[in-house]
N, C-alpha and C positions, 0 to 999 in steps of 0.2 A: 845257525846253530844245531846239531841233529844228535847232542849227547845230554840227556836229562835227568836230574837227580828227583823221583817222584816220589810225594811221601800223599797218601789217599788216607783218612782217617772218618772212619763210619760209627757214630756214638748214639746208643737206645738209652733213653733215659724212663727212667716208668714210674707209673704214681704210684705203685705199691711195690712189695715183695714178688719179685716172678723166682723160678726154679726150673730146672731141665731145660734149659736152653740147648738148642741143637742149629749148629747154622752152618751152610756152606759156602764158602767162599771162591769169588774169581776175581782176580785184581791180580797175578801174577801176570805181565805181558808178556806177549806170545815172543817167542824164542823160534827166528828162523832164519832163512839166506836173505830175509828184507829186512830184519829187524835183529836187535840182538838184545839179550836181557841179559846184562851182564851181572848183576846181582838183587836179591830179591830178599825181604826178611818181613814175617805178618809175625805180630806181638798181639794180645788179648788183654784186656782189663776186664774182670779178675781174669787171673793167670790161667790158662791154660795147655792142655799138650795140644798140639795142634799135628794132625794126618793129614797125607796129599794123594793125590793121583792123578791120573789123565783120565778124561770122559772120552768119547767114541770121536768127538771131533779134533782132538789133541789141544784140549784146553785144562790148563791146571785149576783142579779143585781141593781146596783148603776148608778142611773141616775141624768145629770144635762142639765139644758139648760141654758145657757148665752146669754141675750136679744140684750145688749148694743155692738156697737162696740168693739173688742180688737185686739191687735197683738200677743199676749202671751198666752199661755192656760196652766196650770198645774195642773195634776193631782199626789198627793199625798196619799198614802194608806200604813198605817201601821200597824203593826200585830205582836200579839206574839202567836206560836203557840208551841204545847207540841205534838211532833210525837209519837207513840207508834210503836211496832213492827208489820211489815205487815205479813200477813199469806201468809205461803210459800208453794206452790205444796205438799199435803200428798203423800206417795209413795201409790203405787198401786192406786186405784180409776178406774173408771169407765175403759172399756176396749174402744178403738176406734174403733173396728169393733160395738161395742152395740149402736152406738153413736147414726147411719141412726133412729132406732126405736122411738128417742125422738126426732129428728127433727121436726116433728109438735106441738110437745108442746111446744119447749123452741121460736118456731117461734111464737106461738100467744101469748106466756106469756112476749117475751122479743122482741117485732116486731122492735120496733127502734132501738136495737143495734144489727140484722142479716142481716136487708135490705140494701143494696146499699146506698151510699149516692154522693153526689157532690163531693164529694174527694177521695170518696173509690169506684168506680166503679168498678163491677165485670168485670176482664178482662181473656181471657185465660193465659195469661201469669202468672197469680197469680198461677198457676194448677202444674205449672214446680218446683215453688218452696214449694209447697203444696207436690206432691210427692215428692221431696228431703226430707222432714220433717218427711214424713208418711213411707218411706226407714229407715231411720234412727235412728227413733224414739224406745220406749221401748214398745210401743204395748197401752199406755196408753193417755187417753185426755190430760193429764198435759204432759205428755211426749211430745205427739205432737205438743204442744205450746210452748213449750221452745227449742225443736229443730225449728221449725218453726222462733223461736226468733233467735238462733243463728244462723242459714243461712243465715237469715238477715245482724247480724250480721259480719259475716265473709263476704259475697259476695259483701256487696255493700261498694263503699267507702264515707266516713264521708266528706263533699265536700263543705263548707259555699260559697253560692252563685253558686251552680249550678241551685239549683232551685231557685224560690219565693214564697211568701206568699201564690199566690193563685193555685198553684203546685198542681194537681194531682198525685195519684201511679202511671198514664200514664206517667207523665215524669221523674221520681225518677227511674221506670223501664229501659226506654229505653236512661238513662243516666249511668243507673248500680250505681248513687250517689245519695246524699241527705244531708241532714241533720235530726234532730229526728223528725222533723214534718212529714218529708215522711217517717222515718222507722218504726213509728206509725203507720201509715196511709196503711203502706206496711203489717204488722202485720194484722193489722184489716181485711184488704181485704180478707189476706188467711182464717184466722179462721174462719169468718163470712161463704167466701162460703163452708167450712167444716159445717157448720150446727151450729158454737157455737157463742153467743152472746159476742159482745164486745165494749167496748166502749174508748172514746180518753179522755187522762187525761193530763191537762195541768198543769206546776205548776211549780217548783223551784227543783233546783241540787244543796244542799249546798257542798262545794267544802271539801274535804275530800282526804284519800288515797284511791285508783282502784286500783283491781287487772293488771295479764296480759294482755295488750291488749285491755283497756277500752281506749275508745276513752274522757277521762273526760275535758284534758286538751282544745278540740277544743270546747265541748260543754261549759265549763265555758270562756271563752276567750270572748265575746264580753258581755256576760249577764249571769245571772244561768236561767232564764228560761230555760222549760227544757218539753218535752213532753213524753209521754210514753202511755202505753194500757194496762186495765185491763179485764181479758175473764170471762166470767162465767163459772168455772168448775161445771157439777153436782155432787151434792152429796158433794161439798168445798165449792160453792159460789163465789164472784168476788177475781179472785187473780192478781196481778200486775205483768208486765213483762217489760224490758227495753233491747230493743232491740239493741240502740244507744251504752249503755255502755256493754252489754252484761255480766251484773251482776244481781243477785236479788235485788228486792226492798228493800232498806233499811231506815233506818233512817236521810236521807239526802234528801230523797224525800217529798218535800212539796207538796200535792196537794191542785189546786184552783178552778177547775172545771171538769165537765164530759161533755163529746157532743159526736152526733155523728161519729164528725170531728172537725176538727180546725174550719171549717165555725162558729160553737155553741158556739165558747169557746174564741172569740180574748179579749184579756184584758181590750182594748179601742177599742172603734169603733163607730163612728157619724158622723154627718153631719154638714158642716156650709157654710153661704152666703157668698158673696162676691168675689170679684175680685183679688185672691191671692195663691199663691202658699206655701208651709209648708215646714217645716222641723221637723225630731221628733227624740229626743237625751231620752234614758232611762239610768234610775240611778237605781240598785239594790245593797241593802245592807243588811250584814245579822250582827247579832251581836250574834254569839252562848252563851249556858251559859258559867258558870264560866270552865276557863284552869286548868290546875295541877298546877297553883301559886296562883289560887283565884283572875286573872285577867279578868275581860269580850275581848274577841277577837272583834273585829271590823272589818269583809270583805267588800270588795267594788269592785264592779265589773261596767261597764258603756259600752253603745252600741255607736259607731260611728252615728251620723244625719245622715238622708234618705232623701234625696231631691224630691222632689214631680215633675210629669212633666207636663206643662201644666198649666190655669190658666182658666177653666170652673167658671159659674156663680154659682153653688154650689158644691162640692167635699168632697166624704166623707172623712174621716179621721181614719185611723186603726193604732193600734200598733202593729208589726211584731211577730209570737211566733217563728218565723224562726230560729231557732238555730241551 
């Protein structure tokens, strides 16, 4: 099934009254030739007027501002999404040895997707992954990217809690472990250092069958939020790679936002005033299209609350992508 009814609820509970809560929400799925967002609705509790705009990368950002005192804040995003077949790397294509001649043009045309970023600095340790991938690939650019994704999948342990939402590739390289956010960042770092534009993709992974060695159960265990990468292959365009699953991008991958790294695309980011700590809970539910018996299925996942530390006068609140 490739048509999904999606409900994503994010709730902040405060241990005291807060006010002047300003939030940016990135939960509207991407609408393009590979994915159709058929409908979208965002509601807040307390109720507030929500405005929206598109950022420089084409992502929808919804903004809410709640001035009165409140102890609970809930965002509920409901959408219907039709996912189309994702393009797979074509056989052959540009040879890796010819990539250097294109680097200057790619850098000029796709600067944001090639330059290092806060979560994805250029580190010497990434060159080791690059060399391993280059030695094992078929000599094509597409083969190099796939080999990089495979190398990360094989050599880094999926370990929930090993890193945190602000971890960079430096942390996952040290630990040789991480979650989908970290693996996407690793892939971005390696291919960008080789001269290829690459962007971070935040979205969802719908539960379903997976191939041998896939880490799907760990990904789905807390909630369906997921992250992977898309790489610009000269002559082919943007192609997705998922180093966490070790499988090609499928109809189960629902794209929500693009960024240079996670810092550009947190689902909910905001600030509030008040001497109160917060806890966060997230609930993600999918209702796929009709099953073989003609009935709708409703899949549900939820994340445990996360406690904040300290009680500053003004505190950022953020829904973590860490899965």
